[in-house]
C-alpha positions in Angstrom: -9.7 72.8 -110.3 -13.7 72.7 -111.7 -14.0 70.2 -109.4 -12.6 72.2 -106.8 -14.3 75.1 -107.3 -18.0 73.1 -107.7 -17.2 71.2 -104.4 -16.1 75.1 -102.3 -19.3 76.4 -104.3 -21.5 73.5 -103.1 -20.2 73.7 -99.8 -20.8 77.8 -98.7 -24.0 77.4 -100.1 -24.8 74.5 -98.0 -22.9 77.0 -94.9 -24.8 80.0 -96.1 -28.0 78.0 -96.0 -27.0 76.1 -92.5 -26.5 80.1 -91.5 -29.9 81.1 -92.8 -32.0 78.5 -91.3 -30.4 78.5 -87.9 -31.2 82.7 -87.3 -34.7 81.6 -88.4 -34.8 79.3 -85.8 -33.5 81.4 -83.4 -35.5 84.5 -84.6 -38.4 82.4 -84.3 -37.5 80.6 -80.7 -36.0 84.4 -79.6 -40.0 85.9 -81.0 -41.7 83.2 -79.1 -39.7 83.5 -76.0 -40.4 87.2 -75.8 -43.7 86.5 -76.5 -44.4 84.1 -74.1 -42.4 85.5 -71.0 -44.1 89.1 -72.1 -41.7 90.4 -68.8 -41.0 94.5 -68.6 -37.7 95.3 -70.7 -35.6 94.8 -67.7 -36.8 91.3 -66.8 -36.3 90.6 -70.3 -32.6 91.5 -70.1 -32.5 89.7 -66.6 -33.8 86.7 -68.3 -31.6 86.8 -71.5 -28.9 86.9 -69.1 -29.4 83.5 -67.5 -28.9 81.9 -71.5 -31.5 79.3 -69.9 -34.6 78.2 -72.9 -38.3 79.2 -71.4 -39.1 75.6 -71.6 -37.0 75.5 -68.4 -39.0 78.3 -66.6 -42.7 77.8 -64.9 -43.5 81.5 -63.7 -46.9 82.8 -62.2 -46.5 86.5 -60.9 -50.2 88.5 -59.9 -51.3 91.1 -57.0 -52.9 89.2 -54.4 -56.4 89.5 -54.9 -56.0 90.5 -58.4 -54.8 89.5 -61.5 -51.4 88.4 -63.1 -48.9 90.1 -64.3 -46.9 87.8 -66.0 -47.5 83.4 -67.1 -45.4 81.7 -68.2 -45.4 77.6 -68.6 -47.5 78.0 -65.3 -49.7 74.9 -65.6 -47.3 72.7 -66.4 -46.1 70.3 -63.2 -42.4 71.0 -62.3 -40.5 70.0 -59.5 -40.0 73.0 -57.1 -37.8 71.2 -54.6 -38.4 72.4 -50.9 -41.2 74.7 -52.1 -43.0 72.1 -51.1 -42.6 72.5 -48.0 -44.8 75.4 -48.4 -47.2 72.8 -49.3 -47.2 71.0 -46.6 -47.0 74.0 -43.6 -49.9 75.4 -45.1 -52.3 72.3 -45.5 -51.1 71.2 -41.5 -51.5 74.8 -40.2 -55.2 74.9 -41.8 -56.2 71.1 -41.2 -54.8 71.1 -37.7 -54.7 74.7 -36.4 -51.7 77.1 -35.2 -52.6 75.1 -31.5 -52.1 72.0 -32.7 -49.0 70.0 -30.0 -47.6 66.9 -30.2 -47.6 64.7 -26.7 -45.0 62.6 -25.7 -46.1 60.3 -23.0 -45.3 57.7 -20.4 -47.8 55.6 -19.4 -47.7 52.1 -16.5 -50.5 50.0 -14.8 -51.3 51.3 -11.0 -50.3 55.4 -12.3 -46.6 54.3 -12.3 -46.5 53.4 -8.1 -43.5 52.0 -7.2 -42.1 49.5 -3.9 -39.6 51.1 -1.5 -36.7 50.7 -3.7 -38.7 52.7 -6.4 -38.8 49.9 -8.8 -41.6 49.8 -10.8 -43.9 46.8 -11.3 -44.5 45.6 -14.8 -43.2 47.7 -18.0 -42.6 51.5 -18.7 -44.8 52.2 -21.4 -43.9 55.0 -23.7 -46.4 56.9 -26.2 -44.9 58.6 -29.4 -46.9 61.6 -30.9 -44.0 61.9 -33.8 -42.7 65.1 -32.1 -40.6 67.0 -35.1 -38.6 69.0 -33.1 -38.4 67.2 -29.5 -34.9 68.3 -27.9 -32.5 66.0 -25.4 -33.0 68.6 -22.8 -37.0 67.9 -22.8 -35.9 64.2 -23.1 -34.2 65.2 -20.2 -36.8 66.7 -18.3 -39.4 64.3 -18.8 -37.4 61.8 -17.7 -36.7 63.6 -14.5 -40.3 64.2 -13.6 -40.0 59.8 -13.9 -37.3 60.7 -11.0 -39.8 63.0 -9.5 -42.6 60.5 -8.5 -39.9 58.2 -6.8 -39.8 55.7 -10.6 -35.9 54.8 -10.3 -35.6 50.7 -11.5 -37.2 49.9 -14.6 -37.6 46.4 -16.1 -37.7 47.3 -19.7 -39.3 50.6 -21.6 -41.9 49.9 -24.2 -42.1 51.8 -27.3 -45.6 52.5 -29.1 -44.7 54.4 -32.7 -48.0 53.4 -34.2 -49.0 56.7 -34.9 -47.1 56.7 -37.7 -46.8 53.4 -40.2 -43.3 51.8 -42.0 -42.0 55.1 -42.6 -38.1 54.7 -42.2 -36.4 55.6 -45.1 -32.7 54.7 -46.0 -30.6 58.3 -45.4 -28.4 57.3 -48.4 -30.9 56.3 -50.7 -31.4 60.1 -52.7 -27.7 60.8 -52.6 -25.6 59.0 -51.4 -24.9 61.2 -48.4 -26.3 59.4 -45.6 -24.8 60.8 -42.9 -25.9 64.4 -43.2 -29.0 65.9 -41.0 -30.9 66.9 -44.3 -31.3 63.3 -45.3 -32.5 62.0 -41.7 -35.6 59.2 -41.7 -38.7 60.6 -40.1 -39.5 58.4 -36.8 -42.4 59.2 -34.3 -39.6 59.4 -31.6 -37.5 61.2 -33.0 -35.0 63.8 -30.4 -32.7 66.4 -31.7 -33.8 65.9 -35.3 -31.6 62.1 -35.0 -28.3 64.0 -35.0 -25.1 64.2 -32.8 -23.4 67.1 -33.0 -19.3 67.1 -33.4 -17.8 69.7 -31.1 -14.4 70.4 -31.9 -12.2 72.6 -29.1 -9.3 74.5 -30.3 -6.2 73.4 -27.7 -3.7 76.2 -28.5 -0.9 75.1 -26.7 -0.5 71.7 -28.4 -2.0 73.1 -31.6 -4.5 70.3 -31.8 -8.3 70.3 -32.5 -10.0 67.8 -29.4 -13.3 66.6 -30.6 -16.2 65.7 -28.9 -19.1 64.0 -29.5 -22.5 65.3 -27.7 -24.9 64.1 -26.3 -22.0 61.5 -25.4 -24.6 58.3 -26.1 -22.4 54.7 -25.8 -21.1 53.1 -28.6 -20.8 56.1 -31.1 -16.7 57.3 -30.9 -15.0 59.7 -33.3 -11.6 58.3 -34.3 -9.2 60.3 -37.2 -7.6 64.0 -36.8 -8.5 67.7 -38.1 -5.4 68.9 -39.3 -4.6 72.8 -37.5 -3.9 75.7 -39.3 -2.3 79.0 -38.1 -3.9 81.2 -41.1 -7.0 83.9 -40.2 -9.8 82.1 -40.5 -11.4 81.7 -43.9 -14.9 80.9 -42.8 -16.5 77.9 -41.4 -14.0 75.0 -41.3 -15.2 72.4 -43.4 -14.6 68.9 -42.0 -15.2 65.6 -43.6 -16.6 62.3 -41.9 -17.0 58.8 -42.4 -19.2 56.7 -40.4 -19.0 53.1 -40.3 -20.1 50.3 -37.9 -17.5 48.0 -36.6 -20.1 45.3 -34.9 -21.7 47.4 -31.3 -20.0 50.4 -32.2 -20.7 53.3 -34.7 -16.8 55.1 -35.8 -17.2 58.3 -37.3 -14.3 59.1 -39.2 -12.7 63.0 -39.5 -10.8 64.3 -41.8 -9.9 67.7 -43.0 -8.1 70.8 -41.8 -9.4 74.2 -39.6 -7.7 76.9 -39.1 -7.3 77.2 -35.0 -8.2 81.1 -35.1 -11.8 79.8 -35.9 -12.1 78.9 -32.4 -14.1 76.0 -31.3 -16.9 75.2 -34.2 -19.6 72.1 -34.7 -20.7 69.9 -37.2 -23.8 67.6 -37.3 -24.7 63.9 -38.3 -26.5 60.9 -38.6 -24.7 58.0 -36.8 -27.5 55.9 -36.1 -31.0 54.7 -36.9 -33.5 56.9 -35.2 -34.6 53.8 -33.0 -31.0 53.2 -32.4 -30.1 56.5 -31.3 -33.3 57.0 -29.2 -32.6 54.3 -27.5 -29.0 55.1 -26.6 -30.1 58.9 -25.9 -32.5 57.2 -23.6 -30.3 55.2 -21.6 -27.7 57.3 -21.1 -29.9 59.5 -19.9 -31.9 57.9 -17.3 -27.9 56.5 -15.8 -27.7 60.1 -15.3 -30.6 60.3 -13.6 -29.2 57.4 -11.4 -32.1 54.8 -12.7 -31.6 51.9 -13.6 -33.4 49.8 -16.6 -32.5 46.2 -16.7 -33.7 44.6 -20.1 -33.8 48.0 -22.3 -36.1 49.2 -24.8 -38.2 47.4 -27.4 -41.0 48.4 -29.9 -44.8 47.9 -28.8 -48.3 49.2 -27.8 -49.7 51.2 -24.9 -52.3 48.5 -23.8 -55.7 49.0 -22.3 -55.7 49.8 -18.6 -52.6 51.8 -18.1 -52.2 54.9 -16.7 -50.6 58.6 -17.9 -47.9 59.6 -15.4 -46.3 62.1 -17.0 -46.1 64.6 -20.0 -44.4 66.3 -22.6 -46.6 68.5 -24.7 -44.3 70.5 -27.8 -44.1 74.0 -28.9 -47.5 74.5 -30.8 -47.5 74.1 -34.8 -47.5 77.9 -35.3 -44.7 77.8 -33.8 -42.8 74.9 -35.4 -43.6 75.8 -39.1 -41.3 78.7 -38.7 -38.5 76.0 -38.4 -39.5 74.5 -41.1 -39.4 77.1 -43.5 -37.2 79.4 -42.6 -34.4 76.8 -42.1 -35.7 74.4 -44.8 -35.9 71.3 -42.3 -36.3 68.6 -44.1 -37.0 65.6 -42.0 -39.9 68.2 -39.7 -41.3 68.6 -42.7 -41.3 64.8 -43.4 -42.7 64.2 -39.8 -45.7 67.6 -40.1 -46.9 65.6 -43.3 -47.4 62.2 -41.5 -48.7 64.2 -38.8 -51.2 65.4 -40.7 -52.1 62.2 -42.2 -52.5 60.3 -39.1 -55.1 63.0 -37.8 -56.8 62.9 -40.9 -57.0 59.4 -42.0 -55.9 57.9 -38.6 -52.6 55.9 -37.0 -50.0 54.2 -39.0 -49.5 57.4 -40.9 -47.6 57.0 -44.4 -46.4 59.7 -46.7 -49.3 58.6 -49.1 -52.0 59.2 -46.6 -50.1 62.1 -45.3 -50.0 63.3 -49.1 -53.6 62.8 -49.7 -54.9 64.3 -46.0 -52.9 67.6 -47.3 -54.3 67.3 -51.2 -57.5 67.0 -49.7 -57.1 69.9 -46.9 -56.6 72.0 -50.2 -59.4 71.0 -52.4 -62.1 72.2 -49.6 -60.3 75.4 -50.2 -60.8 75.3 -53.7 -57.4 75.5 -55.0 -56.0 74.2 -57.8 -53.8 71.3 -57.2 -54.4 69.1 -60.9 -50.7 67.5 -62.0 -49.6 67.9 -58.3 -47.5 65.3 -57.1 -46.7 65.2 -53.1 -44.4 62.6 -51.9 -42.2 62.8 -49.1 -43.6 66.8 -48.5 -39.9 68.3 -47.8 -39.2 68.3 -51.8 -36.4 66.3 -51.0 -37.5 64.2 -54.3 -37.6 63.8 -57.7 -40.6 62.9 -58.3 -42.5 65.9 -56.6 -44.3 68.0 -58.7 -46.4 71.8 -58.4 -47.7 74.2 -61.1 -46.6 77.6 -60.5 -49.9 78.8 -60.8 -51.3 76.1 -58.4 -49.1 77.3 -55.9 -50.3 81.0 -56.5 -53.8 80.1 -55.9 -52.8 78.2 -52.8 -50.8 81.4 -51.7 -53.5 83.9 -52.6 -55.9 81.3 -50.8 -53.3 81.5 -48.1 -53.0 85.2 -47.8 -56.5 85.7 -47.4 -56.9 83.3 -44.5 -57.2 84.3 -40.9 -53.8 81.8 -40.6 -52.0 84.1 -42.7 -50.0 85.5 -40.2 -48.7 82.6 -38.5 -48.0 81.2 -42.0 -46.3 84.4 -43.4 -44.1 84.6 -40.3 -43.0 81.1 -40.9 -41.5 82.0 -44.0 -37.5 83.5 -44.6 -37.8 87.4 -45.0 -35.5 88.6 -47.8 -31.5 89.9 -46.4 -32.7 89.1 -42.9 -33.2 85.9 -42.0 -33.4 82.2 -42.9 -32.6 80.4 -46.4 -32.4 84.1 -48.0 -30.9 85.9 -45.2 -27.3 86.8 -47.4 -29.5 87.2 -50.7 -31.3 90.4 -51.5 -29.8 92.6 -49.6 -28.8 96.5 -50.0 -31.6 96.4 -52.8 -35.5 97.6 -53.1 -36.7 94.0 -51.7 -34.3 93.9 -48.7 -36.9 93.1 -45.9 -39.6 93.8 -48.0 -40.5 90.0 -49.4 -41.5 87.1 -47.1 -39.9 84.0 -49.2 -39.3 79.8 -49.8 -36.4 79.3 -51.8 -36.1 75.2 -53.3 -32.7 73.9 -54.4 -31.8 70.2 -56.2 -29.8 69.3 -58.6 -31.9 70.3 -61.5 -34.0 72.4 -59.4 -34.4 75.8 -58.7 -37.3 76.9 -56.7 -38.2 80.9 -55.6 -42.0 81.3 -54.0 -43.8 83.6 -51.5 -45.1 87.1 -51.0 -43.4 90.9 -52.1 -44.7 93.9 -50.4 -43.9 96.9 -53.3 -43.2 100.6 -52.7 -46.8 101.0 -54.1 -48.1 99.3 -50.6 -49.5 96.5 -52.9 -48.5 93.3 -52.5 -47.5 90.5 -55.1 -47.1 86.6 -54.9 -45.0 85.3 -57.5 -43.6 81.8 -58.1 -40.8 80.6 -59.9 -39.6 77.4 -60.9 -36.3 76.4 -63.7 -36.1 72.6 -63.7 -33.2 71.7 -66.0 -29.0 70.7 -65.8 -28.4 74.6 -65.5 -31.6 75.8 -63.7 -29.0 77.2 -61.1 -28.4 80.2 -63.1 -31.7 81.5 -62.4 -31.3 83.2 -59.3 -30.3 86.0 -60.8 -33.7 86.4 -63.0 -35.2 85.8 -59.6 -33.5 88.6 -57.6 -33.8 90.5 -60.3 -37.9 89.6 -60.6 -38.2 90.0 -56.4 -36.2 93.3 -56.6 -38.3 95.3 -59.3 -41.8 93.6 -58.1 -40.7 95.2 -54.5 -39.9 99.3 -56.1 -43.4 98.7 -58.0 
């Protein structure tokens, strides 16, 4: 009995020691956390509600051109996810200018003269310019210009992609979702972002979905079935896809269920590599325009002694970055970084040369880039790194630049459009902030500008890394609303 009592007392003493020690550690952590954050009470409460450790957050908030309001772990490099696109778009905008355009051009010997049958003597050369957002319609218009000049019969088309180096990536490497457009590989001759549209048209009488591939390129077809449902439309239909190659054909297997009341809908998928997709698309459009092509397309270079025949100039860079930032388009951001590298360091650009060019532009502006790692420029990476203080420094520099309107207008407006269209609504911040979001597994980020009720403008950069980083969203929203109400 005495032995049992002794053990009980000993265990009880150990438990009391453990509780006191844990309380002491918790008190120290909480005190250190509060001291480190130096947050206003309402924001401290919002942060505590996330139940995230203070070490997971890198935060910097300051008035434009003024002092810092809050700064937590702001000099520690963190993975910013898609907030990295702000770095790519600003360095390209300031390094190339808002009026920069991408040119896609056809060349031929003799200026494209043809015989009485419309046959071009020698190859047709296509000089790819790295246009990040060339559409199918724009390619059709460019080919139509060839036909208007009497060119009908082609021997072969030689595509010169030498503005970029070996930049092709495996779309499935990052997360295994090789058919998803956000994983598209960059390419100097990219059209339609390299993705096909799967259109599902409702047949109300038969109660079934009719699938269509758009554009209907040769060798890509749909198998499987999306089942018909009679329920009220619950929102955007969820369709499963699996892309497989069967020798000559690419099969897109579809599955899932969609409510007929939703009406026609579309999903976009990667079915082919960028070069294969462009080749199939070119040949389809050329046939539709009444042209012939004997030998197909191959890779090569535009030689000397040929003449410009027709060309297409893209929208300006100032317009293009709105697509990149508001919609957080990965492959366009990758292509833009390569374009910056090609223009600053010469053709054959790679992500490495693009990153060097971007950092050089920023260092010329005296932006603090210590600890930064720019790999692909899109943020679809586990290795990219920025510091909250350095990014705030860049945003402050951008605000004081003559190019500020072009850059700020490329960011999503809180509660209005882009990636924050359904966020920060019905509060002080609705329409009052220009922001860029970042979302990856174990990384959440938010950065941009907030206009306060006082008329003052604030810069915020928030980057959370760790297993439960998604929980930071409520804190970030509280922070933006707090700034908007100041």
